[in-house]
Structures are given as structure tokens and as C-alpha cells.
N, C-alpha and C positions, 0 to 999 in steps of 0.2 A: 537698816542695818548701820550700826555705828562703826565707821571706818577709822580706827585709831592706828597709831604707829605700831602698837603691839600686834594688831591684826595683819600688818604688812611685813614686819621684820622677819619672822620665822619662815613664812612661805617664800620670801625672797632668798633667804639663806638656803632653805631646803632645795628649791628648784635650781638655783645656780650651782650649788655644790653637786647636785645630781648630774647636771650637764657637764660640769667640770670633771667629775670623776669618770663619766663615760667617755668623754672626748680624750681625757688623759690616758685611759686604758687603750683607746684606739691608737693614739700616737705612740704609746709604749710598744705596741705590737706592730707598728708601721702600717696600720690600716688607715689611710688618709683620703677617703673619697671626698669630693666636693670641697667645702669650706671648713672642714673639721679643725685644722690647725688655727685658722683665723678665729673661728668660734671659741676655741679653747683659750686663745690669748685674750680675747675681749670679754669673755664671760668672767674672767678673773676680776675685772673691774666691778662687775655686778656682785660678785662674792664679797669684795672689799666693802662696798656700800652696804650690802645686807648685813655683814658682820658688825660694822660700825653701828648700824641702826639696832641690831639685836643686842649688842653690848649696852648701848644707851638705854634701851628699854629694860634690860635685866641687870643693870649695873650692881645693884645690891647683892643679887644672887652671885654674880660673877666675882665680886670682891670676897664673898664668903669662901670661895674655893681657895683663896690665898691664905686662909686660916688653918688649912689642913695639909699635912705632908703630901698625900697623893696629888692634890691639886697643884701645889707648888712644884712638885717633882715633874709632873707632866708638862706644865707650862714652861718650867726651866729647861727641860729636855728639848722641847720644841724650839725654844730660843737658841739653845746650844747647837742643835742640828742646823738651823738656819745660818748661824754665824760660821759654823764649820763649812757649810756649802759655799761660802764666799771665797774660801782659800783655794788657790789654783793647784789642786792635788795632782793633776795630770797636765802634762805639757799639751797645749792646744795648738794644733798645726793649722787649723782653719779649713775651710772648704776648698779642696783642690780645684774644683770647677771654677769657683770665683777667682782663685789665684791665676788659673789659666786664662780666663777672660781678661783680667787686669793686665797680664803680660801681653796678650794680643793687642789690647788697646794702646799700650805704650811702645810696641815694636814698630820699627819703620815699615812703611807699606811694602817696600821691596821684599821684606821677610815674610809678610803676611800673604802676598800674592800666591805663592805655591800652596800654602795651607788652604786658601780660599778656592784654589783651582781656577784662577783667572789670570789674564794678562794685564799689564799696565795700561794698554790702550783700551781694553774692554772696561776696566774700572774707571778710567778717566771719562769714558762715554756715559757710564752709569751715573757718575757724580754730576756731569753736565746736565743729563736728563732730569736729575732730581733738583737741579738748581744750586748745587754745592760747588764751591770753589776751593782750591788748595794752591797756595803759593809755592809750596815745596813738594816736589814729587816723592820725596822720602819722608814726609811728615807722618806722624803716627795718627791712629784713629782718634786718639784723645785730642791731639792738636787740631786736626781737621774739624772735629766737633766744636772746639772752642772758637776757631776761626769763623765758623758758620752759625754760632750761637744756638747749637742744638745739643741734645743729649748724645753721649757716645753710642747708645743703643740704636739710634737712628742711622748713624754711619755704619755700624755693624750690620744692620739689615741690608744695606746696599752692598757692602763688601761680601757678605755671606749669603746672598740670595740664591 
């Protein structure tokens, strides 16, 4: 069997668009088991490669669409919709959970202790057991992580265990 670019391009586009459409519908309806979101994000790259190959193989046919009003209209409308999607139509407030975590990371430990349901002594013992040092009792989680050369998440795991 002669494996040409033409024999690969359309199946790549078909398969990846099928997966992208299904995973996109699942995400739209908030059905996200397993790695659906990750799959949807990465299959987009396969769609891009497939479309580039498909256009390269069928360039003459693709260009012929630009000679007729419906082809120009559909392609133009697609470009316009994409460009309009870049405009910030709605004010984005961001993920409130991420904002709360950032606030906890920057707050002095004295303010975080009550939220974590622990005492200064207990937290100091946990830090010592984990091998972490802090020069300031009122340092933030972010500062303690920087002092110890670790990610903030590591310190958060000790504080909120």
C-alpha cells in the first residue's frame, strides 16, 4: 500500500476533529471525567497539524473556494468570529479559588493559623520535622517557600494537613 501524505491528511483531520468535538461537548456540559480537558487541549495541536497537511495536499481545491461568494463568506465569517472572540466582552474576575489561595500564600502566618486550625507551636514543629526553617514568625507562606527553595504548594501541604 502506497502511504502518501494524501492518505494520512484526511484521516488525521477526521479523527482529531471527532475527538475534539466530543471532548468539547463534554466540557460544554461540564462532564469532565479523567483527562477529558487535557485531551481536548492537546488534540487541538493534532487538529492544527492535520489541517495544515490537508490544506497542503488540497491547496488547489482550497484556493478555488476563494473564487466563489459562499466560500469567501464562510471563511471571512470564521475569521471575523475569531477576531471578535479576542475582544474582552465581559469583565473577567478570575477564578475565586485561585485568588483565595494567592491571598493565603501572601498573608502573615499569624492570620493563617486560625484558618488552618493550628497553633504557632504546632506549625513550628511541623516545619522543623519537614526540615524547613523560617527566620520570621510572621513570614508568609510565599516567603517561607522562597527561603527554603521550594514551591508554595509544599508549604501549604504542611500548614493545611
